[in-house]
N, C-alpha and C positions, 0 to 999 in steps of 0.2 A: 313130915315131908323131909326127905334127904336132898340137900343141895350138893351137887357134885361139880367141882371145877375141873374142866378137862382141857388139855392142851389141844392145839389145832391139827392134830394128826390122827389117822385111823388107829395107830398103835396106842396112843394115849387113851383114846376112848375104849379100846379093847381091854387094856389093863384095868381101867376103872369098872368096866362092865363085868369082867370076870370076878372082881371082888364083890360087886353087888349080887351077882348070881350066887356066889359062895355063901353070902349072908342071907340069901332068900328074900331080897328086897324087890317087890313087884314094881313094874313100870309106873303105876299110878302114884307111887310114893317117892318118885325121883324127879328132881328138877335139875336139868342139865344146864350148865353155864360155862361159856368160854373163860378159861382161867385168867384172872388178872395177875399182874406181876406180884410176886411175894406170897402167893397162896400156897397151900399144901398139896397142890395137884401132883407135883413130882413125887411126893411121899406116897400118895395114893397109888401111882403107877408102880413105884418100887415095891410096894407091899402086895401087889396083886398076885393071886395064886393062879395056878394052871386051871383053865376052865374046861367044861365038858366039850367033847368033840361035836362039831356042828358040820353041816354039809359044806364042802369046799365052794360050792356055788354061792353060798351066803358070804363067805369070806371075800370072794372076788367082787360081788356086788356091793358089799359094805365098804370095801376099800375104795371103790370108784365113787360111791355116794358120799363118802367122807370128803371128797374134793369139791363137793358142791358148796354153794354159799348159803343155802337155806339154814337158818339157825335152829330149825326143828329137826335137823337130820339126826342128831345124837339120840334124841328121844325116840324117833322112829326106829333107828337101828336096835335100840335096846328092847323096844316092844316086840320087834320081830324075833330077836334073839331069845327073849323070854318064851315066846310062843313056840319056837322051834324046840326048845328044851323041855317045856312043860305041857305043851298041847299036842303038836303034830310035827314030826320031822319032815314030812313031805309038803309043808306049807308053801314053799316057793313054787310048787307045781300048780298051785291054785291061782290062775291068772285073773280070776274074778274077785279075789280078795283085795279090798281097797288099800291095805297097807303094802301088799306085794306090788300092786300097781304103782304106788308112790315110790317105793324103793327102786323099781326098774326105771322110772322116769328120772329120778335123781342120778342114777348111775349112767344112763345112756350117753350124756354129753362127754363123760370122762373116759369112756371105754377105750378110745383110740390112744389115750395118753397113758394107760396103765399097762404094766407088763402082763403078758398072757397067763402067767402062773403066779400063784400065791403060796406062801409057806404054809406048813401044817399049822393046825390050830394051836399046838403047843409051842411053836417057834416064837420067841419073845419079840424079835424085831427091835429096831433102834428106838422106837417111840417111847418106851418106858424109861429111857436114859436121857431124854431131852427135857430140859427145864422150860416151863412156859414163859413166853414173852422174853426170851433171853437175847442178849446182845451177841454179836459174833464172837467176842472174846469168851463169853460165858458158854456158848455152844462149843467152841474149840476145847475149852477145859473139860466140859462134860463128855465130849467125844472120846477123850483119852481113856474113859472107863467103860466104853461100849463093849458089850458082849452079845449084841443082837443077833449074830450069826456065828458060825464056827470059824470064820476067817481070822478072828482075833487070836485064835489059839496058836497060829503059826507065824503070823506077821510080827514084825519087830514092834510096831506101834501104829496107832491111828494116824492117818495123813489127812488132816483137815484142810479146807481151803485157805488161801492167802490173798490178801488184798484189802482195799478200803471198803467200808460199808456204804460209801457214797459212790461206788463205781458205777459208771454209766453202762459199761459192758462187762458181762460175766461170761467166762469161757468154762465149759464143762467137758471133761474128758471121761474116759472109762473107769480107770482105777490107777493107783500109784504103781510104779515099777520098782525094780530092785533098788536103785539109788534113792528114789523118793521114800521107800520104806526105811532105809537106813538113816536118812537125813531128816525125815519127818516133815517134808515140804513137797507140794505138788510141782511137777514139771521142772525138776532140777537134774535129771539124767540126760541121756542122749536126745530123747524126744524134746525135752525142755530146751536144749540148745538150739534145735531146729526152730522151735516156737519163738525163742528169743530173737533169733536172726530174722525171722519173718516179721515180727513186731517192729523191729528196728527199721526194716526195709519199707514198711508201709507207714511208718511215722506214728506208731501207737506205743506210748510209754507203758511198759508192764506195771510200773508202780501205780498206775491209774486204773488197772484192770483187776478184777477179782477172778482168780483161777482156782478151780476145784475139780472133783471127780464124782461120778455117780456112785462109786463104791469107795469106801475110805480105807480099806485094808488090802494089802498086796496078796493076790492069790497066785500061787506058783507051784511048780514041780521041781524037786531037787534032782539034778544030774551031776553027780560028783560034787564039786564045789560051786557049781553054777545053780542059780535059781531061775527057772524058765517060766515066763508069764503064762498064765492060763486065763482064758476068758471067764468071767464070773457067770454063774448060772442065774436063771430068772429068780429063784427063791432068795439068793444072796443079794441080788439087785433090789428086790422088793423089800427085804429086811433093812437095807441101808437107805432106802429112799427117803425116810423122814429127815435124815440129816440134810440131804440136798434141798428138800422142800423148806426146811427151817432156814437154811442159808438164803434161799431165794426170797422167802417171805420177809427177811430183814432187809435185803438189798433192794428188791423190786427193780431189777435192771431195766433200762430202756431197751437194751439189745441183749439177747441171750444167744451166744455162739456155742454150738455143739460140735465137739471134736470127735469124729469117728462114728462108725455104724452102731456100736453098742449104746453109746450115750444118746444117739439120735433116736433109737427105738424107745429108750426110756422117756425122753422129753417130748418127741413129736408123735410117736406111735409105732406099733409093730409093722405097719405096712410101708413105712418110709424106706426108700431105696437111695442110698447115699450117692452113688456115682451118677444116678439119673436126676436126682432132685437137689443136689448140693447147690448152694448159692441162691436158693429160693427162700423167701420169707413166709413164715407161718405165724398165725396167732395161737399162742398157747396160754394156759392159765397163769403162767409165770411172766410172760412178756408178749406184747402184741407184735414184737419184731423178733422172732426166733428163727435162726438160720443155722444150717449145718454145713460143715466142711470136713475134709479128711483129717484124720488124726496125724500130728506131726511124725509119729513113728512110721506112718505109711511111706513118707519120703525116704526114710532110711531103708525100707524094705524094697524100694524100687530097683529093678534089675537094670543096672548100667547107668551111666551118667545122664543119658538123654531122658530115661524114664524118671529118674530122680528130679531132674530139672523141670519136667512137665508137671509132676506132682507138687513140687515146691511152688511153681507158678500158680497152680490151682489154689493152694492154701493162701498165698498172698492175695490173689484176686478176691477170694471170699472174705478175707480180713478187711480189705478195702471197702467191701460192701457194708460190713458192720460199722466201720467208721463213718460212712456217708449216710447211714440210716437215721 
């Protein structure tokens, strides 16, 4: 019997499962266990080889099921993966199969919280770079080596979150901008100045707030000497998602504030509409009090002083709701 310590993310399980498939270890000979601190789970992930191609539907369902709390989920995923590779590729079409029914049941509650697209089977994702049961400082150090998607090739550095692990409120934006990429810290550019001003106005000390982004590398297009922000694609968001999940797992915020439409779709779900639903609280797997507001950069993009003032007031009002929650 092989005991496999696996980190708390889909990517960590995926890396270990690829290695087991490569070695030909059947599901009956594997015991899955959530990795305790100091085990070799990170080494397992790092040594994992590229696996066989499997249906995209399985990757999507498996990623959603990985967010469930059922301790048997890793074994179920490996059993289905083994059968897809060794028995029948069309297994997921068999709605009468007991394991397929269990997989769909585990995935169903998490569907609205998952991005609509998943990366290719060969895409490593960030999970293989995340040490199990790490502190925020350990996560930050590990993130500097992340090559989970191609964004690392062009960005200056990984921009990890900043703030105390004891923060009551966590703010999540989309991705770092030009200044954040150069300085290695989130919200230190023009949008960060707007956020700082709003936090002062509502009486929230930034030193007591944890601030991060859904994507940790700056995505941009070069125009002369300027680097113009590009919205990250769904596969890039999905590849980076384990970093955000690891941060939130450590902090477990009482209030999770989401800044901007892209981050809102990641945290709350693809059907969320920011301008219509901002200021409303939702229960998510990361916090029972999750609320979205506009990104501070939206204030800067407002046409004219009146529009910028209106957007800034909206941001402040939603921040006050976070304080009062």
